[in-house]
N, C-alpha and C positions, 0 to 999 in steps of 0.2 A: 688247790690252790690258796694260795694268800690272798689279801686285798691288796697289798704294793704288787705283789707278782700279775695277778689277775690287771691291776692298769697299767702296771707297764706294756703287758703282751696288747691290751687294747687302744692303748695308745700308742706304742708302734706297729703297731697293724693300718688304723688310723692314719697316722701321721704320715708312714708311707705309703698309703695310696691317694692319701691328698696330696702330698710334693707330687708323685708321679702325674696325676689329676690334672694339676693346676700348671705344671710341666708347660703337657699338651694344652690346656687350657689358653695356656698365653699363646700359644700357635694359632691357634683355631682363631683367637678371636684379633689375632692381629690380620691374619687373614682376612677376615670378615670388611672388617673398619677398613682395611687399604684399599679394597676390592670395589667395594660399596661406598667410598667417599663417607662425606663427613652426614650430608643430607638423606640418603639412604641408611645410611648406618643411624642415624637419627630415629628415625620411622622405625625399624627394628626397635633398637632402645624405648622408644615410646610404646610400642606395642607390651615390650615385657614390662613395664612397669605399668601399664595400664591391666592387664589381665593379672598380675602380681597380685594387685591393690583387690582385687576383687576375690583372687585363689583362697586368699586368708578364710572367705566366710566357709570354705569347704575340711576346715580343719575344725576353729574354735576348739583348740588346745586339747585336741583329745587324744594326737600324737603325744605329747610331754606328757601327761597324764597317765596315759600309757606305763610307758617305762617307769615313771614313779609307783606305779599300784603292781603292777606285773615284777618289775624288782624285788619288788620286798613279800609279794607270794606270787611265785609258776603257776599256782592251779589255776589263778585266774586268766591266764593265755588265751585260753580260747576261747571264753567270755567274750574279751575283748574284743581278739579279733574279729570274731561276727558279728559282733551289735554294731560297733565301729566303721565296721564295711558298711554295715545299710545306711549308716548314719550318711558315711562318707558319697554313698549314692544320692539318696536323696537330696544333701546339700550342692551334688556338684550339676546336679540336674538346674537346682535353682539357680543358682551362678551364672548358668549358661544363657540362662534367660535374660539377669540381670546386664550382662555384659554387652550381648545383641541390642540391646533397650536401649543403652546409656550411651555405645559406640555412636548409632545411629542420630541418638537426640543431639548428641554435639554437633552435627555433622560434618567429619573429618573428609577428606578424598577416599576415593573409592579403593586403589591400593591400600592406606592404611588400615582400612576396614578388614579389609580381607585378610592383611599381617595379623590382627587379631585377634578376627576368629581362628585362623589357623591355632596359634599360641593359644587359644582358648583351650584347645586339645591337650596340648602340653602340660597348660598346668593342673589337667586336672588328673592327666596320670603320671603325673609326681606327687600328686598328694597321695593318691595309693600306695605308690612305691613305699612311702616318706612314712604310709602307715605300717608297713611289711618292713623297715627300715627299726621302726620304733619297738619290734620284738628281737628282732637282733641285737639291739641298746638292753632292752631289759635282759634279757639273755648272758649280754656282756659278750657276744658272739661278732665285735666288732670289724672282723676281715672279714664277713662277709658285705659291710656295708662300704668297708675299703674296696672292694673285689668292684661290687658296683660302679662305682664312682670312676674309675679307671675304665672299664667299660662305657660307660657314658660318652667321657673324655674322649675316649679312640674313635667309636660311631661316630663323632661331632667335628672331629678333624679329617675322618677320612670322608664324611660329607660334605664336608668345605672343599676340602681337594677337590668333590668330584663338579660339585655344585659352581663352583671355581672354572673349572676347565670345560665346563656344558653351558657358560654362559649364563648361569638361571638368574633372577632378581630375585629381589628383596623377601617375594611371597617364598621362595623355593627355599630360600636358605632358612626361612621359617618353619619349613614344613621339615628338614631333615632334624630340627629339635623333637617334635611328633614323634618321627621313626626310632630314633633315640629310644627316646623316653619311652614308646612302645615295648621294645626290646627290653631293657631293664626292669621294664615291669615284670616282664613275662618271668626275669631268668628271677629278681627277687620269689617271685613265688614259687616258682621250680625250687630255690632251695629252703622256705619255708616247707611246701611239702616233704621232701627227702632228706634235710640235713633235721628237720624236730620231730622224726614222725617216734623215735625211742626217747624223749624229753616229757617235759610235761604238756606240748602239744601232740602226744600219740591220740590214738583214737579218733582221727584228724575229722570223719565223717558224721561222727556220734557226736560228739562235742562241737559240731557247729550247729546250735540249739540259738534263737533269736529269743533273745529275752525285754520285752519292751517297758517291763518293771523298771531296770536297770536303767532304763535310759534319762529317766528324768536326774537322779542323784547324777549318774555322768557327767550329764549335762553341763549339770548347776557346779559340779568340781571343777569341772575342765574349765568355764567359760573365763574365771581369771586368765586362764593361760592364753586363753584364745585370745581374749583384751592388749596380755601383751604382746603378742603376735600380732594382733593388728596397727596396734599403734605402731609397732616398731617399721610395720611391714609398710604403713602408712608417711611415717616420716622419711624412712628412706629410697620412696617412689614418686612420693608428691613431687617431687620438685620439676624429676622430668617430664610429669603431665603438664604441670605448668608452666613451665619451659615452651614447652611443646603449643600450650595451646595464647602464650604472650610473648614470644619470639620466635617458633617457628620451627621447621623437624632439624636443620643446620645448627645452630644452634645446641640442641639436644645432643646432637654426635660430637660435639665439642667436648661439652660437658663428662657425657655417658665415657669418652676414652677415658679420662680422669679416674671418675666412678669406676671402671669396672678396672682398672688396677688397685684401686685401693679396696677394693671386697674381694678381691684376687688374695690379696694378705691376711685378712681375715678369719682364715681358714686355720691359722696358728691355735688361738685363743679357744675357735670353734670346737677344735678337735679335742684337746685338752679337756674341755667343758661337758662333750658327749662321753668321754672314758671315764671321766669320775662322779660324773653325774651318779649314775645308778649306784656304788658304795656312798656314797654321799646322802641319799635316799633312804640306805638302810640304816647306816650311822647315826645318823645327828641325833636320835634325842638318847644313843647310849654313849656316846664317845666324844662328847662335848671337845675336853681335848684334845684329841686327834683333830676332828673339821677345822680347830684354830689352826692347826699348826699347819696342815693341808690347806687350807686359804690365806694364810699368811704366805707362805712356798709360790704355791700359786700365784698371786700376786703379787711376787718379788720377783719369779721368771718373768712375768710378762713386762713388765718395767724391765728388766734388764734387754730384752728385745723392742720394746715399744717405742721409746727415745730414742735408740739411735737410728732405727727405721724411720722414725719424725726427720732426725735431721740430716743423716742421709738423703734421703728423697727431696728433702727439699734444698738442698744442694747439687741435686742431679735431676732433679726435673728436666731439663733442656735435651738431655742428653736422651732419656728413658723414653721422653717423649718421641723424639725424633727416631730412634732407635725400634721403639715398637709399631709407633702408627705413621712417620712418614710426615714433611711439611707440611701436609695439607692440614694436621691438627696442630700447627703452630700456636693457636689459643688454646687448647687443654693445659701446657705447661703451667698457669697462675693460677689454674683449677687442681692442679694436682697438688701442686706449694700449697694450698690449702688445705685440701680436702685429706691433705695422709693425717693432720693434726687428730681426725676422727679417729683413724687405727690406734696412735697413741693413746684415745681418752677408749678406746674399748678396749683394750689390751688389759689396762690397769683396771674397767669395771667387771670385767668377765666374770673372775673368782665371787663375786658379791652377788649377781647377778643369779648365778648358780645357787651360792646358798640359799637364797631368800627360796629361789623354786624348791629344794629341796626339803625345805623345814616346812612348809605348807603356807611359807607368806607371799605365795604367788600375787594372792591381790595384790598387797602395796604396791608387786613392780608393776603391773597392772594400773596402779591409779598414776604413778610416776611417769611409766609411758604415755598416758592419755593426755596429763598433761604434755610435756616436750611433743607430742604430736600438736596440740594446737599452736605453741610456740612455733613450732618448725614452718604452721600453714603462715601464722602470721605474719613470721620474719619474711619468708619468702615473697607473700603481699607485696610488704613493705619493700624489699632488697632488689626483687628481680625486675619492675621495671625499670630501676632506676641503670643498675650494675649488670643487667643479666645472668649468665653464669656465674661470672665471679658471686654476685652475693647469693645464690642461691646454694655455691659453696662455703660462704662465710655462715647461711643460718644454718647448714647442717652442722658446724663445726660448736657452733652455740648453743645447736640443740644438743648434740652429745654432751658437754659441760653440766647443763642441766642436769641432764639421764645421768649422767656417772657420778657427779657429785650428791645429786640427792638419792643413788642407791648407797654410797659408800656412810652417809652418814647416817642412815636408817640402821645399816650393817654395823655401825659401831655404838647407837642406842638398844640394839636389841644383846651387847655382848660380844661381838662375834669381830670388833674393829682391829685392827693392827693400831698399836702402837705408838701414839705420833712419833715419839724416841726413833724408835726404830724405824717407819717407815722413814724420817727424813734420813738418816742415814744411808738408808736403799738408795733413797734418789738422788741425794749429792752423789754416790758415788758416781751411780752411770752417769749421772750429768756431769762429772769430772770425766768421765771415759770417752762419753760422746762429743762434748768437746772438744776434746783431741783428737781425733776421729773428724769431726766438723773442719777445722785448722787443716786435717791434712789435705782433705776433698777441696778445700778451697787454695790451698798453695798448690797444688798440682792437678786441677780444673782443668789442662791441656790435655793431661794422660786421656788414651781411650777407656770408656769404661768399663770393656773386660780385664782392664789392669787395676784401676782406680777402684774396682769396689770390692776385688776379694783382698786387694793391700789394706782396704781401709775396715776391714772386718777383724783385720789379725790387729791392728793396732788397738782397736776399740778392747777386742776381747785382752790382750795384751795387759792395756793398762790397765782392766780390769780384775785382773789377776794379781797386779805388781800393787793395786792399791789394796791388794785381801778383798772385793767383792762377793768372791765364794768363800765363806764359811765353815766350819770344820761340818756341820749338818750339810748343806749344802753339799762340799762332796762326798759325803756318806753315804748319801741317798744316790746319789749320781753310781756310786760304786753297787747299790743294793738293787739297782734301776738294771746295771751292766750284767748283775750278777742271775736276777729273774731272769732274763732274756737267756745268756749261757743256758738255765736248766728248761 
């Protein structure tokens, strides 16, 4: 199977799985938030944020390094799987102790501490599941990741309905996440054991030998990936932790209602990045022209999607919040109108982050992410006391501007930047179509969202096509992707 066909198959499988997973996630998130209310939803959101910050220490970049190295040399698969498994066991024990110690020192209420304990089990299970997912990704069998994501979403939706029916408290909802994660971990292990036995993962028992001499260089090489992830997770979740400490659980609930919607949209660049990363890792050093074209197209398509999402969501935020969460979350509207622009920025920067990681430049990404983490914490300290969750929203957007701007500057300096004239041309055409769409939404804001949203999408892509936003290369690429799916 050729590279284009492989990327098309993986992107299609992941995208289909992610779309279905996020549709299901939309419903269970909506039901949980409506049932619990802002205060209890704030407790659950804080616990997720708190445990997620510690959970990054159970990874340290090992998953991303595994994908890159095994994608280049499949014979390393069992060596990485065996040794990374033991590393994660040791790291998991350490973070459990750190979480228990820290949450008790901070003096949170008993109910909050209980939820944190439960979700600690969840993030540990997730860590091992992602390790197995890294094998699927390295072998470019993303359909197994897609199935795991859908299975997790189905379990969470069913568990949520069960919890609501039987009147569970917030700790009961946290337990549902643990049960779902254990089942998905079991599924992933079974797939590794059964589906890869005739490939490089053959002779499972014989190959499963721990090699301590492998640990030091592996951890050293993975550490920049781990730093990037750690910094990213901290500046993604630290605002919820700081809001909880400064403003209370209810404010965290308002903020996270908007933030959850924003995070859902990030599956688009994430899916594309996961699908293209193994091929970029293999061909970076030998096919520079092809990689440059791939990055340019990746960026263009992310702009085509990201900018209209930003404008449309800003104008429709009130309808979206009322539809999903109800009138109790009225305060979440302004947070969504601000936070949605992190999506636009993330879409634009995603191709360049993947480029640097595939090119062994993960240390650069780590340094930039570290600067952004510090900037985010400082901004939150300055803005939250005065502006509460609105200040946290502004801090998040400013941090993303610093991150994406720095990443793009670095990639341009190493010869992989998009020529300024072409980039301006892309942005202008997207902006024109988006503004026309925005005028339509503003003028017909009285329409129901079920009607206005599909009409806005049709208008946007119609205008974009009329002004020749899609060039001949785009149309040819679409035809090749469709053809590869048919084959």
